[in-house]
N, C-alpha and C positions, 0 to 999 in steps of 0.2 A: 239424323244426327242429334245427339242429346247433349246439351250445354252443360247442363248440369243434372241433378238428379230430380227424374220425375215419377211420381207415383201412378201406376195404373191400377187400378181397382179391378179386381178377379172377382166377378160374381158367383156365387155358387147358391145351388138352391137345392131343396129336396131334403128328405131325411133319411136316415141309416137305418131304419125300422125300429127305432126306438119308441116305444109307446108312450114314452112320456114327453114325446115331441122336440127331443133335443136333436139340434140341427148341427151336422158336422163338428167342431170340437165342444161346443157350445151354444148354447142360445138359439134365437131364431135367424133364420138364412140372412146371411152376413156378407159384406166384402171386405176383404183383406187386402192391406195395400202389399205389393209386392214393388220394391224398389227396383229401378234400373238406372244404371248409371255408366257414363261413357267409360269411368274407371274401372270397369269389373262386373262381374256376374250380378244377376240379380240377388237381392235380401229378402227372406222372407221371416214375418213375425207371426208367429201363432197368437191366436186371440187368447185373452184371458178369461180364465175359469169365472162363474159367479162368485162375487165377493162372499157369500154365506158357504160356500163350500171351501174356499181358500181360509177363511176363519175356522171353520170346523176342524181342517186338516191342521191347522195352527194349535189348536185347542186339545186335540188329540195329541200333541207332544212326542214323546218316545214311547208311550202304550202301543206296542203292536197290535192287540186286539182294537183298540179305538183306532188306529190309523186304519186297520183292514176294513173297519166298518162303514169309515169315510168311503175308501176306494170302493169297497161293495157298491155301496150306494150311488158312486160316480166314477165308473171305470174308465172315463175318457182325462180323469184327471193324473196328468204325465208326474206331476209333482208327489203323488201320493204313491204311484208305483217306486219313484225314486226313495222315498221315505221309507216304503216296505222292504225296498232291498239295504238301505243303509242299515237299518236295524237287524235284519237278517243276519247280514256280513258280521254284526257286532256279538252275536250269539255264541256263547261259551261252548257249545259243541259245534268245533271249527268246521269239520267236514260237512254236517248237514246244513249249517248256516251258511255255509259258501255257495252251496248247491241252491239253496232256498234263495239267495240273494241273486246268483246267477238269473234264475228264472224270473222273478220278480221286475229285475233291470232287462230282460229280455222282453217279455209284455211291455214294458212301458215303452223300449225302444220300436218294436213294432207298432204298436199305437201311435207313436210318435211320427213314424213314416207316414202312416196313414194321414195323422191330422197335418202333416206339411203339405202332402198332394191334394189334399182337400182344400190346401189354402195358398194354392198356386204353384209350390214348388214341383219344378219339373225334373228332380232327381239330381240337380247341380244348382248351385249357388249358395249363399252365404245364409247362415243361420247362428245369430251371434248370441253369445252370453249375455252381453249388453243389453239385451231387451229381457225384462224378468219373465215374460211368457214363455220364453225359448228355454228357460233352464231346467224344468221338469225334463223336457225331452234329452237336453245335453247333458243331464246329472243321471239318466238312465243309460245313457250311450258311455260314459265315463266309467259308471257304474260295473256296466257289462265288460269293458274292456279291463277295468281292476280284477275281476271275478275271473274271466278268461286268462289272464296272467296267473292268479293264484292257483288255478286247477290245471295249468300246465297247457292251455290252450293259446299256445304262441301267435301261431297264423290270425287267429281270431284277435287276440290282443293289439297286434301290429294293424290290421285292418280298423280297427276301432278306433287306434290311435291316429291314423292317416285319415280316417273320416272326420274326427274331431278339428285337425288341423284345416282339413278341406271346408268345414262348414264355418269355423273362426279361425282365420289365421293368427288370431292373438291367443289363441286356447292355452291356458295353464291349467295340467292336471289338478284337479279338487283332493 
């Protein structure tokens, strides 16, 4: 029985075959806290990417080519996939931009699921927006929801909306 919140470190080891030595989401083998509470399910917080990578994404701004270069060099950067999806959704060629955005968001979503699992998430539990490092994944999932709605994939839009609320009960569409 837990009287309050206890942190249990989930130790992870090994690489995913990245020849640059990247482990899991970023960096060296890590222990990621998974919060267990007597008040509900565990909470997973994704690791923060390297500061130089986050700075490069910020410096790329709204230039799709620069953002794509950052993502190509750092394909585990979920915020990068979300940024590519947001930029594609704003293109003047609506149909092509929507499909391209859908694809970027879907890639980020699936990479995010992989990162969550590698950091102790067991398919349920909280992944809150309040943690900056979770925002790339949540932006991808919300972007996927928006693009599914835009292209008429109502079932997928509803599943994504429900999943967002399961991950973060305080979720507000962005």
